[in-house]
Biopython code that builds the backbone (N, CA, C, O; Angstrom):
import numpy as np
from Bio.PDB.StructureBuilder import StructureBuilder

atoms = [
    (1, "MET", "N", (144.413, -73.060, 45.188)),
    (1, "MET", "CA", (143.330, -73.438, 44.308)),
    (1, "MET", "C", (143.374, -74.949, 44.105)),
    (1, "MET", "O", (144.406, -75.506, 43.733)),
    (2, "CYS", "N", (142.274, -75.585, 44.347)),
    (2, "CYS", "CA", (142.194, -77.041, 44.264)),
    (2, "CYS", "C", (141.520, -77.418, 42.949)),
    (2, "CYS", "O", (140.303, -77.283, 42.820)),
    (3, "LEU", "N", (142.288, -77.886, 41.980)),
    (3, "LEU", "CA", (141.746, -78.197, 40.657)),
    (3, "LEU", "C", (141.478, -79.677, 40.463)),
    (3, "LEU", "O", (141.448, -80.152, 39.328)),
    (4, "GLU", "N", (141.283, -80.417, 41.548)),
    (4, "GLU", "CA", (141.002, -81.835, 41.396)),
    (4, "GLU", "C", (139.518, -82.129, 41.559)),
    (4, "GLU", "O", (139.117, -83.293, 41.547)),
    (5, "ASN", "N", (138.696, -81.095, 41.710)),
    (5, "ASN", "CA", (137.263, -81.237, 41.879)),
    (5, "ASN", "C", (136.579, -80.796, 40.588)),
    (5, "ASN", "O", (136.831, -79.694, 40.100)),
    (6, "PHE", "N", (135.723, -81.641, 40.037)),
    (6, "PHE", "CA", (135.060, -81.351, 38.767)),
    (6, "PHE", "C", (134.234, -80.077, 38.846)),
    (6, "PHE", "O", (134.291, -79.251, 37.935)),
    (7, "HIS", "N", (133.470, -79.901, 39.913)),
    (7, "HIS", "CA", (132.584, -78.739, 40.018)),
    (7, "HIS", "C", (133.380, -77.442, 40.128)),
    (7, "HIS", "O", (132.966, -76.418, 39.584)),
    (8, "THR", "N", (134.501, -77.472, 40.815)),
    (8, "THR", "CA", (135.370, -76.299, 40.882)),
    (8, "THR", "C", (135.918, -75.975, 39.502)),
    (8, "THR", "O", (135.933, -74.813, 39.096)),
    (9, "ASN", "N", (136.369, -76.993, 38.777)),
    (9, "ASN", "CA", (136.901, -76.778, 37.435)),
    (9, "ASN", "C", (135.828, -76.243, 36.497)),
    (9, "ASN", "O", (136.110, -75.415, 35.631)),
    (10, "LYS", "N", (134.610, -76.711, 36.668)),
    (10, "LYS", "CA", (133.496, -76.255, 35.843)),
    (10, "LYS", "C", (133.256, -74.759, 36.062)),
    (10, "LYS", "O", (133.060, -74.013, 35.103)),
    (11, "CYS", "N", (133.272, -74.325, 37.322)),
    (11, "CYS", "CA", (133.079, -72.909, 37.638)),
    (11, "CYS", "C", (134.234, -72.058, 37.116)),
    (11, "CYS", "O", (134.018, -70.959, 36.607)),
    (12, "VAL", "N", (135.450, -72.563, 37.241)),
    (12, "VAL", "CA", (136.616, -71.829, 36.747)),
    (12, "VAL", "C", (136.534, -71.675, 35.233)),
    (12, "VAL", "O", (136.806, -70.596, 34.707)),
    (13, "CYS", "N", (136.164, -72.739, 34.529)),
    (13, "CYS", "CA", (136.019, -72.667, 33.071)),
    (13, "CYS", "C", (134.953, -71.651, 32.684)),
    (13, "CYS", "O", (135.116, -70.922, 31.705)),
    (14, "LYS", "N", (133.871, -71.598, 33.441)),
    (14, "LYS", "CA", (132.778, -70.671, 33.152)),
    (14, "LYS", "C", (133.230, -69.227, 33.343)),
    (14, "LYS", "O", (132.846, -68.348, 32.571)),
    (15, "GLU", "N", (134.051, -68.978, 34.376)),
    (15, "GLU", "CA", (134.468, -67.620, 34.702)),
    (15, "GLU", "C", (135.577, -67.095, 33.800)),
    (15, "GLU", "O", (135.564, -65.918, 33.439)),
    (16, "ILE", "N", (136.539, -67.942, 33.426)),
    (16, "ILE", "CA", (137.725, -67.419, 32.740)),
    (16, "ILE", "C", (137.737, -67.645, 31.238)),
    (16, "ILE", "O", (138.653, -67.177, 30.561)),
    (17, "SER", "N", (136.750, -68.348, 30.697)),
    (17, "SER", "CA", (136.783, -68.616, 29.261)),
    (17, "SER", "C", (135.390, -68.503, 28.663)),
    (17, "SER", "O", (134.382, -68.529, 29.369)),
    (18, "ILE", "N", (135.365, -68.379, 27.361)),
    (18, "ILE", "CA", (134.102, -68.341, 26.629)),
    (18, "ILE", "C", (133.971, -69.668, 25.913)),
    (18, "ILE", "O", (134.625, -69.901, 24.896)),
    (19, "ILE", "N", (133.131, -70.534, 26.438)),
    (19, "ILE", "CA", (132.908, -71.853, 25.848)),
    (19, "ILE", "C", (131.461, -71.867, 25.363)),
    (19, "ILE", "O", (130.544, -71.610, 26.142)),
    (20, "PRO", "N", (131.251, -72.168, 24.067)),
    (20, "PRO", "CA", (129.918, -71.986, 23.472)),
    (20, "PRO", "C", (128.801, -72.853, 24.052)),
    (20, "PRO", "O", (127.641, -72.441, 24.014)),
    (21, "SER", "N", (129.101, -74.025, 24.581)),
    (21, "SER", "CA", (128.019, -74.878, 25.076)),
    (21, "SER", "C", (128.380, -75.459, 26.441)),
    (21, "SER", "O", (129.551, -75.594, 26.795)),
    (22, "ASN", "N", (127.343, -75.795, 27.187)),
    (22, "ASN", "CA", (127.556, -76.401, 28.503)),
    (22, "ASN", "C", (128.202, -77.774, 28.372)),
    (22, "ASN", "O", (129.015, -78.160, 29.212)),
    (23, "ASN", "N", (127.850, -78.508, 27.334)),
    (23, "ASN", "CA", (128.407, -79.837, 27.121)),
    (23, "ASN", "C", (129.924, -79.755, 26.913)),
    (23, "ASN", "O", (130.676, -80.539, 27.493)),
    (24, "LEU", "N", (130.363, -78.814, 26.094)),
    (24, "LEU", "CA", (131.798, -78.651, 25.849)),
    (24, "LEU", "C", (132.512, -78.178, 27.114)),
    (24, "LEU", "O", (133.623, -78.619, 27.406)),
    (25, "ARG", "N", (131.867, -77.274, 27.868)),
    (25, "ARG", "CA", (132.458, -76.799, 29.127)),
    (25, "ARG", "C", (132.642, -77.957, 30.103)),
    (25, "ARG", "O", (133.668, -78.043, 30.779)),
    (26, "ASP", "N", (131.652, -78.845, 30.180)),
    (26, "ASP", "CA", (131.753, -80.002, 31.065)),
    (26, "ASP", "C", (132.873, -80.939, 30.628)),
    (26, "ASP", "O", (133.564, -81.516, 31.468)),
    (27, "LYS", "N", (133.055, -81.094, 29.318)),
    (27, "LYS", "CA", (134.140, -81.950, 28.816)),
    (27, "LYS", "C", (135.503, -81.361, 29.173)),
    (27, "LYS", "O", (136.407, -82.085, 29.589)),
    (28, "VAL", "N", (135.645, -80.046, 29.009)),
    (28, "VAL", "CA", (136.912, -79.389, 29.352)),
    (28, "VAL", "C", (137.182, -79.529, 30.847)),
    (28, "VAL", "O", (138.300, -79.858, 31.246)),
    (29, "ALA", "N", (136.169, -79.283, 31.674)),
    (29, "ALA", "CA", (136.338, -79.400, 33.128)),
    (29, "ALA", "C", (136.683, -80.834, 33.517)),
    (29, "ALA", "O", (137.510, -81.051, 34.402)),
    (30, "GLY", "N", (136.065, -81.805, 32.870)),
    (30, "GLY", "CA", (136.373, -83.208, 33.152)),
    (30, "GLY", "C", (137.794, -83.565, 32.773)),
    (30, "GLY", "O", (138.476, -84.285, 33.503)),
    (31, "ASP", "N", (138.249, -83.058, 31.615)),
    (31, "ASP", "CA", (139.629, -83.326, 31.192)),
    (31, "ASP", "C", (140.636, -82.697, 32.148)),
    (31, "ASP", "O", (141.647, -83.314, 32.483)),
    (32, "VAL", "N", (140.363, -81.472, 32.587)),
    (32, "VAL", "CA", (141.267, -80.807, 33.537)),
    (32, "VAL", "C", (141.321, -81.588, 34.845)),
    (32, "VAL", "O", (142.394, -81.778, 35.418)),
    (33, "THR", "N", (140.161, -82.039, 35.314)),
    (33, "THR", "CA", (140.108, -82.824, 36.551)),
    (33, "THR", "C", (140.920, -84.103, 36.410)),
    (33, "THR", "O", (141.695, -84.459, 37.298)),
    (34, "HIS", "N", (140.738, -84.791, 35.286)),
    (34, "HIS", "CA", (141.473, -86.037, 35.042)),
    (34, "HIS", "C", (142.981, -85.780, 35.004)),
    (34, "HIS", "O", (143.749, -86.525, 35.612)),
    (35, "LEU", "N", (143.407, -84.740, 34.302)),
    (35, "LEU", "CA", (144.839, -84.436, 34.196)),
    (35, "LEU", "C", (145.436, -84.058, 35.548)),
    (35, "LEU", "O", (146.549, -84.477, 35.863)),
    (36, "MET", "N", (144.725, -83.278, 36.346)),
    (36, "MET", "CA", (145.257, -82.883, 37.649)),
    (36, "MET", "C", (145.397, -84.083, 38.574)),
    (36, "MET", "O", (146.374, -84.176, 39.316)),
    (37, "LYS", "N", (144.437, -85.004, 38.543)),
    (37, "LYS", "CA", (144.559, -86.210, 39.365)),
    (37, "LYS", "C", (145.716, -87.068, 38.876)),
    (37, "LYS", "O", (146.432, -87.659, 39.684)),
    (38, "TRP", "N", (145.906, -87.144, 37.564)),
    (38, "TRP", "CA", (147.002, -87.926, 36.990)),
    (38, "TRP", "C", (148.348, -87.334, 37.403)),
    (38, "TRP", "O", (149.277, -88.069, 37.740)),
    (39, "ILE", "N", (148.449, -86.019, 37.376)),
    (39, "ILE", "CA", (149.701, -85.352, 37.740)),
    (39, "ILE", "C", (149.987, -85.522, 39.227)),
    (39, "ILE", "O", (151.143, -85.693, 39.613)),
    (40, "GLN", "N", (148.951, -85.478, 40.073)),
    (40, "GLN", "CA", (149.164, -85.610, 41.514)),
    (40, "GLN", "C", (149.602, -87.009, 41.906)),
    (40, "GLN", "O", (150.273, -87.180, 42.924)),
    (41, "ARG", "N", (149.234, -88.022, 41.115)),
    (41, "ARG", "CA", (149.604, -89.397, 41.449)),
    (41, "ARG", "C", (151.108, -89.624, 41.378)),
    (41, "ARG", "O", (151.652, -90.423, 42.140)),
    (42, "GLY", "N", (151.766, -88.942, 40.489)),
    (42, "GLY", "CA", (153.202, -89.143, 40.380)),
    (42, "GLY", "C", (153.766, -88.344, 39.235)),
    (42, "GLY", "O", (153.026, -87.747, 38.453)),
    (43, "PRO", "N", (155.071, -88.334, 39.140)),
    (43, "PRO", "CA", (155.695, -87.551, 38.081)),
    (43, "PRO", "C", (155.428, -88.160, 36.710)),
    (43, "PRO", "O", (155.585, -89.365, 36.508)),
    (44, "GLY", "N", (155.027, -87.318, 35.784)),
    (44, "GLY", "CA", (154.869, -87.763, 34.410)),
    (44, "GLY", "C", (156.216, -87.726, 33.722)),
    (44, "GLY", "O", (157.122, -87.022, 34.167)),
    (45, "ARG", "N", (156.355, -88.454, 32.672)),
    (45, "ARG", "CA", (157.629, -88.506, 31.969)),
    (45, "ARG", "C", (157.927, -87.145, 31.348)),
    (45, "ARG", "O", (157.202, -86.681, 30.469)),
    (46, "GLY", "N", (158.988, -86.520, 31.809)),
    (46, "GLY", "CA", (159.402, -85.233, 31.264)),
    (46, "GLY", "C", (158.521, -84.067, 31.695)),
    (46, "GLY", "O", (158.662, -82.967, 31.160)),
    (47, "VAL", "N", (157.621, -84.279, 32.640)),
    (47, "VAL", "CA", (156.719, -83.224, 33.077)),
    (47, "VAL", "C", (157.133, -82.779, 34.474)),
    (47, "VAL", "O", (157.235, -83.595, 35.390)),
    (48, "SER", "N", (157.365, -81.505, 34.624)),
    (48, "SER", "CA", (157.670, -80.958, 35.937)),
    (48, "SER", "C", (156.858, -79.683, 36.083)),
    (48, "SER", "O", (157.140, -78.681, 35.427)),
    (49, "ILE", "N", (155.866, -79.723, 36.929)),
    (49, "ILE", "CA", (155.033, -78.549, 37.125)),
    (49, "ILE", "C", (155.118, -78.102, 38.570)),
    (49, "ILE", "O", (155.700, -78.780, 39.417)),
    (50, "ARG", "N", (154.533, -76.961, 38.831)),
    (50, "ARG", "CA", (154.633, -76.364, 40.156)),
    (50, "ARG", "C", (154.086, -77.290, 41.237)),
    (50, "ARG", "O", (154.663, -77.376, 42.321)),
    (51, "LEU", "N", (152.990, -77.980, 40.963)),
    (51, "LEU", "CA", (152.403, -78.883, 41.954)),
    (51, "LEU", "C", (153.385, -79.983, 42.341)),
    (51, "LEU", "O", (153.533, -80.304, 43.520)),
    (52, "GLN", "N", (154.059, -80.562, 41.340)),
    (52, "GLN", "CA", (155.042, -81.604, 41.627)),
    (52, "GLN", "C", (156.262, -81.026, 42.325)),
    (52, "GLN", "O", (156.847, -81.677, 43.191)),
    (53, "GLU", "N", (156.651, -79.815, 41.958)),
    (53, "GLU", "CA", (157.784, -79.163, 42.619)),
    (53, "GLU", "C", (157.468, -78.930, 44.099)),
    (53, "GLU", "O", (158.324, -79.146, 44.957)),
    (54, "GLU", "N", (156.238, -78.489, 44.401)),
    (54, "GLU", "CA", (155.855, -78.259, 45.794)),
    (54, "GLU", "C", (155.834, -79.564, 46.576)),
    (54, "GLU", "O", (156.267, -79.604, 47.727)),
    (55, "GLU", "N", (155.335, -80.629, 45.962)),
    (55, "GLU", "CA", (155.302, -81.934, 46.632)),
    (55, "GLU", "C", (156.718, -82.432, 46.898)),
    (55, "GLU", "O", (156.991, -82.983, 47.965)),
    (56, "ARG", "N", (157.619, -82.244, 45.938)),
    (56, "ARG", "CA", (159.009, -82.653, 46.105)),
    (56, "ARG", "C", (159.666, -81.875, 47.240)),
    (56, "ARG", "O", (160.398, -82.453, 48.043)),
    (57, "GLU", "N", (159.410, -80.567, 47.315)),
    (57, "GLU", "CA", (159.964, -79.743, 48.391)),
    (57, "GLU", "C", (159.416, -80.180, 49.748)),
    (57, "GLU", "O", (160.150, -80.224, 50.735)),
    (58, "ARG", "N", (158.112, -80.507, 49.791)),
    (58, "ARG", "CA", (157.504, -80.927, 51.051)),
    (58, "ARG", "C", (158.139, -82.221, 51.539)),
    (58, "ARG", "O", (158.408, -82.372, 52.730)),
    (59, "ARG", "N", (158.381, -83.158, 50.622)),
    (59, "ARG", "CA", (159.010, -84.425, 51.009)),
    (59, "ARG", "C", (160.463, -84.223, 51.412)),
    (59, "ARG", "O", (160.957, -84.882, 52.327)),
    (60, "LYS", "N", (161.146, -83.309, 50.728)),
    (60, "LYS", "CA", (162.557, -83.064, 51.016)),
    (60, "LYS", "C", (162.740, -82.420, 52.391)),
    (60, "LYS", "O", (163.736, -82.677, 53.067)),
    (61, "ASN", "N", (161.793, -81.594, 52.802)),
    (61, "ASN", "CA", (161.895, -80.877, 54.069)),
    (61, "ASN", "C", (161.253, -81.625, 55.227)),
    (61, "ASN", "O", (161.085, -81.051, 56.303)),
    (62, "TYR", "N", (160.891, -82.883, 55.038)),
    (62, "TYR", "CA", (160.234, -83.671, 56.081)),
    (62, "TYR", "C", (161.210, -83.944, 57.221)),
    (62, "TYR", "O", (162.350, -84.352, 56.998)),
    (63, "VAL", "N", (160.740, -83.710, 58.447)),
    (63, "VAL", "CA", (161.530, -84.000, 59.641)),
    (63, "VAL", "C", (160.741, -85.017, 60.464)),
    (63, "VAL", "O", (159.615, -84.728, 60.867)),
    (64, "PRO", "N", (161.305, -86.206, 60.724)),
    (64, "PRO", "CA", (160.567, -87.214, 61.492)),
    (64, "PRO", "C", (160.377, -86.776, 62.942)),
    (64, "PRO", "O", (161.148, -85.975, 63.471)),
    (65, "HIS", "N", (159.326, -87.322, 63.575)),
    (65, "HIS", "CA", (159.049, -86.988, 64.975)),
    (65, "HIS", "C", (160.150, -87.516, 65.892)),
    (65, "HIS", "O", (160.556, -86.838, 66.836)),
    (66, "VAL", "N", (160.629, -88.723, 65.613)),
    (66, "VAL", "CA", (161.692, -89.330, 66.410)),
    (66, "VAL", "C", (162.828, -89.684, 65.462)),
    (66, "VAL", "O", (162.637, -90.436, 64.507)),
    (67, "SER", "N", (163.990, -89.148, 65.725)),
    (67, "SER", "CA", (165.144, -89.442, 64.892)),
    (67, "SER", "C", (165.586, -90.885, 65.115)),
    (67, "SER", "O", (165.576, -91.365, 66.248)),
    (68, "ALA", "N", (165.968, -91.569, 64.064)),
    (68, "ALA", "CA", (166.368, -92.973, 64.173)),
    (68, "ALA", "C", (167.550, -93.162, 65.131)),
    (68, "ALA", "O", (167.509, -94.090, 65.939)),
    (69, "PRO", "N", (168.597, -92.337, 65.085)),
    (69, "PRO", "CA", (169.701, -92.530, 66.032)),
    (69, "PRO", "C", (169.333, -92.210, 67.478)),
    (69, "PRO", "O", (170.029, -92.655, 68.392)),
    (70, "ASP", "N", (168.255, -91.448, 67.716)),
    (70, "ASP", "CA", (167.861, -91.100, 69.078)),
    (70, "ASP", "C", (167.021, -92.179, 69.750)),
    (70, "ASP", "O", (166.708, -92.051, 70.933)),
    (71, "GLN", "N", (166.650, -93.224, 69.044)),
    (71, "GLN", "CA", (165.853, -94.288, 69.637)),
    (71, "GLN", "C", (166.697, -95.051, 70.654)),
    (71, "GLN", "O", (167.927, -95.035, 70.600)),
    (72, "GLU", "N", (166.006, -95.724, 71.590)),
    (72, "GLU", "CA", (166.729, -96.464, 72.630)),
    (72, "GLU", "C", (167.545, -97.600, 72.036)),
    (72, "GLU", "O", (168.724, -97.751, 72.356)),
    (73, "THR", "N", (166.928, -98.400, 71.175)),
    (73, "THR", "CA", (167.662, -99.480, 70.510)),
    (73, "THR", "C", (167.293, -99.501, 69.037)),
    (73, "THR", "O", (166.159, -99.213, 68.655)),
    (74, "MET", "N", (168.270, -99.846, 68.228)),
    (74, "MET", "CA", (168.043, -100.009, 66.794)),
    (74, "MET", "C", (168.434, -101.426, 66.422)),
    (74, "MET", "O", (169.509, -101.903, 66.784)),
    (75, "GLU", "N", (167.548, -102.095, 65.694)),
    (75, "GLU", "CA", (167.858, -103.446, 65.245)),
    (75, "GLU", "C", (168.581, -103.359, 63.908)),
    (75, "GLU", "O", (168.123, -102.699, 62.975)),
    (76, "ILE", "N", (169.710, -104.034, 63.836)),
    (76, "ILE", "CA", (170.476, -104.083, 62.591)),
    (76, "ILE", "C", (170.869, -105.525, 62.327)),
    (76, "ILE", "O", (170.834, -106.365, 63.226)),
    (77, "ASP", "N", (171.238, -105.801, 61.102)),
    (77, "ASP", "CA", (171.674, -107.156, 60.767)),
    (77, "ASP", "C", (173.188, -107.258, 60.953)),
    (77, "ASP", "O", (173.862, -106.236, 61.078)),
    (78, "PRO", "N", (173.726, -108.473, 60.973)),
    (78, "PRO", "CA", (175.171, -108.650, 61.197)),
    (78, "PRO", "C", (176.040, -107.952, 60.149)),
    (78, "PRO", "O", (177.122, -107.463, 60.474)),
    (79, "ASP", "N", (175.580, -107.901, 58.906)),
    (79, "ASP", "CA", (176.364, -107.224, 57.865)),
    (79, "ASP", "C", (176.498, -105.733, 58.157)),
    (79, "ASP", "O", (177.563, -105.147, 57.962)),
    (80, "THR", "N", (175.423, -105.135, 58.622)),
    (80, "THR", "CA", (175.470, -103.717, 58.972)),
    (80, "THR", "C", (176.404, -103.491, 60.154)),
    (80, "THR", "O", (177.146, -102.508, 60.180)),
    (81, "LYS", "N", (176.373, -104.390, 61.126)),
    (81, "LYS", "CA", (177.273, -104.291, 62.282)),
    (81, "LYS", "C", (178.734, -104.353, 61.826)),
    (81, "LYS", "O", (179.568, -103.578, 62.295)),
    (82, "ASP", "N", (179.039, -105.285, 60.904)),
    (82, "ASP", "CA", (180.402, -105.389, 60.374)),
    (82, "ASP", "C", (180.806, -104.121, 59.632)),
    (82, "ASP", "O", (181.940, -103.659, 59.751)),
    (83, "MET", "N", (179.875, -103.563, 58.867)),
    (83, "MET", "CA", (180.166, -102.340, 58.132)),
    (83, "MET", "C", (180.455, -101.191, 59.100)),
    (83, "MET", "O", (181.378, -100.408, 58.874)),
    (84, "LEU", "N", (179.671, -101.087, 60.178)),
    (84, "LEU", "CA", (179.906, -100.032, 61.157)),
    (84, "LEU", "C", (181.253, -100.194, 61.847)),
    (84, "LEU", "O", (181.937, -99.207, 62.115)),
    (85, "LYS", "N", (181.639, -101.442, 62.137)),
    (85, "LYS", "CA", (182.963, -101.687, 62.724)),
    (85, "LYS", "C", (184.062, -101.276, 61.756)),
    (85, "LYS", "O", (185.066, -100.692, 62.165)),
    (86, "PHE", "N", (183.876, -101.578, 60.472)),
    (86, "PHE", "CA", (184.872, -101.240, 59.457)),
    (86, "PHE", "C", (185.083, -99.727, 59.391)),
    (86, "PHE", "O", (186.211, -99.265, 59.220)),
    (87, "TRP", "N", (184.022, -98.968, 59.521)),
    (87, "TRP", "CA", (184.114, -97.518, 59.437)),
    (87, "TRP", "C", (184.290, -96.872, 60.816)),
    (87, "TRP", "O", (184.046, -95.675, 60.968)),
    (88, "ASP", "N", (184.704, -97.636, 61.805)),
    (88, "ASP", "CA", (184.983, -97.145, 63.159)),
    (88, "ASP", "C", (183.760, -96.546, 63.858)),
    (88, "ASP", "O", (183.894, -95.603, 64.638)),
    (89, "PHE", "N", (182.577, -97.084, 63.585)),
    (89, "PHE", "CA", (181.370, -96.701, 64.307)),
    (89, "PHE", "C", (180.888, -97.860, 65.173)),
    (89, "PHE", "O", (179.712, -97.909, 65.535)),
    (90, "GLY", "N", (181.758, -98.772, 65.501)),
    (90, "GLY", "CA", (181.389, -99.940, 66.283)),
    (90, "GLY", "C", (181.057, -99.633, 67.727)),
    (90, "GLY", "O", (180.512, -100.486, 68.427)),
    (91, "SER", "N", (181.374, -98.432, 68.191)),
    (91, "SER", "CA", (181.132, -98.086, 69.591)),
    (91, "SER", "C", (179.737, -97.512, 69.833)),
    (91, "SER", "O", (179.436, -97.096, 70.952)),
    (92, "VAL", "N", (178.896, -97.480, 68.830)),
    (92, "VAL", "CA", (177.529, -96.988, 69.021)),
    (92, "VAL", "C", (176.821, -97.948, 69.968)),
    (92, "VAL", "O", (176.797, -99.156, 69.733)),
    (93, "SER", "N", (176.243, -97.405, 71.044)),
    (93, "SER", "CA", (175.787, -98.270, 72.136)),
    (93, "SER", "C", (174.361, -98.792, 71.985)),
    (93, "SER", "O", (174.021, -99.798, 72.607)),
    (94, "ASN", "N", (173.529, -98.159, 71.197)),
    (94, "ASN", "CA", (172.122, -98.558, 71.167)),
    (94, "ASN", "C", (171.792, -99.500, 70.003)),
    (94, "ASN", "O", (170.674, -99.477, 69.490)),
    (95, "LEU", "N", (172.744, -100.318, 69.590)),
    (95, "LEU", "CA", (172.525, -101.251, 68.488)),
    (95, "LEU", "C", (172.224, -102.640, 69.017)),
    (95, "LEU", "O", (172.836, -103.097, 69.983)),
    (96, "GLN", "N", (171.286, -103.301, 68.382)),
    (96, "GLN", "CA", (170.942, -104.673, 68.731)),
    (96, "GLN", "C", (170.967, -105.481, 67.439)),
    (96, "GLN", "O", (170.201, -105.210, 66.515)),
    (97, "VAL", "N", (171.846, -106.465, 67.382)),
    (97, "VAL", "CA", (171.991, -107.273, 66.172)),
    (97, "VAL", "C", (170.883, -108.311, 66.140)),
    (97, "VAL", "O", (170.710, -109.083, 67.082)),
    (98, "SER", "N", (170.138, -108.319, 65.046)),
    (98, "SER", "CA", (169.069, -109.305, 64.882)),
    (98, "SER", "C", (169.508, -110.340, 63.860)),
    (98, "SER", "O", (170.443, -110.109, 63.092)),
    (99, "LEU", "N", (168.837, -111.468, 63.853)),
    (99, "LEU", "CA", (169.173, -112.534, 62.911)),
    (99, "LEU", "C", (168.784, -112.122, 61.507)),
    (99, "LEU", "O", (167.788, -111.430, 61.296)),
    (100, "GLN", "N", (169.591, -112.561, 60.547)),
    (100, "GLN", "CA", (169.278, -112.265, 59.154)),
    (100, "GLN", "C", (168.086, -113.088, 58.717)),
    (100, "GLN", "O", (167.971, -114.265, 59.060)),
    (101, "LEU", "N", (167.205, -112.471, 57.963)),
    (101, "LEU", "CA", (166.056, -113.175, 57.415)),
    (101, "LEU", "C", (166.342, -113.507, 55.962)),
    (101, "LEU", "O", (166.910, -112.695, 55.231)),
    (102, "GLY", "N", (165.953, -114.686, 55.553)),
    (102, "GLY", "CA", (166.085, -115.072, 54.155)),
    (102, "GLY", "C", (167.429, -115.586, 53.888)),
    (102, "GLY", "O", (167.732, -115.964, 52.756)),
]
sb = StructureBuilder()
sb.init_structure("model")
sb.init_model(0)
sb.init_chain("A")
sb.init_seg("    ")
for serial, (resi, resn, name, xyz) in enumerate(atoms, 1):
    if name == "N":
        sb.init_residue(resn, " ", resi, " ")
    sb.init_atom(name, np.array(xyz, "f"), 0.0, 1.0, " ", f" {name:<3s}", serial, name[0])
structure = sb.get_structure()
């Protein structure tokens, strides 16, 4: 159910509730539309709803098309190269050290 469309919300309000006037029904539908768009933009403070939970799960289960370690070459900075040597990962063959910026 897509509750980010005003006309859909208006029809839902008409079907599931008894609202005495069309003007009040339109205000309720507008408020619901505004709140749903606000919730979809990002997490509200202390608010966790099913829509946000589904979005979080979708992001958590994301699998990239090309894995970063599977690329032919990866550009890293000298500090990262030193860190990899420190942790005994210096033998990774597809690394290319680039100049530090800034």
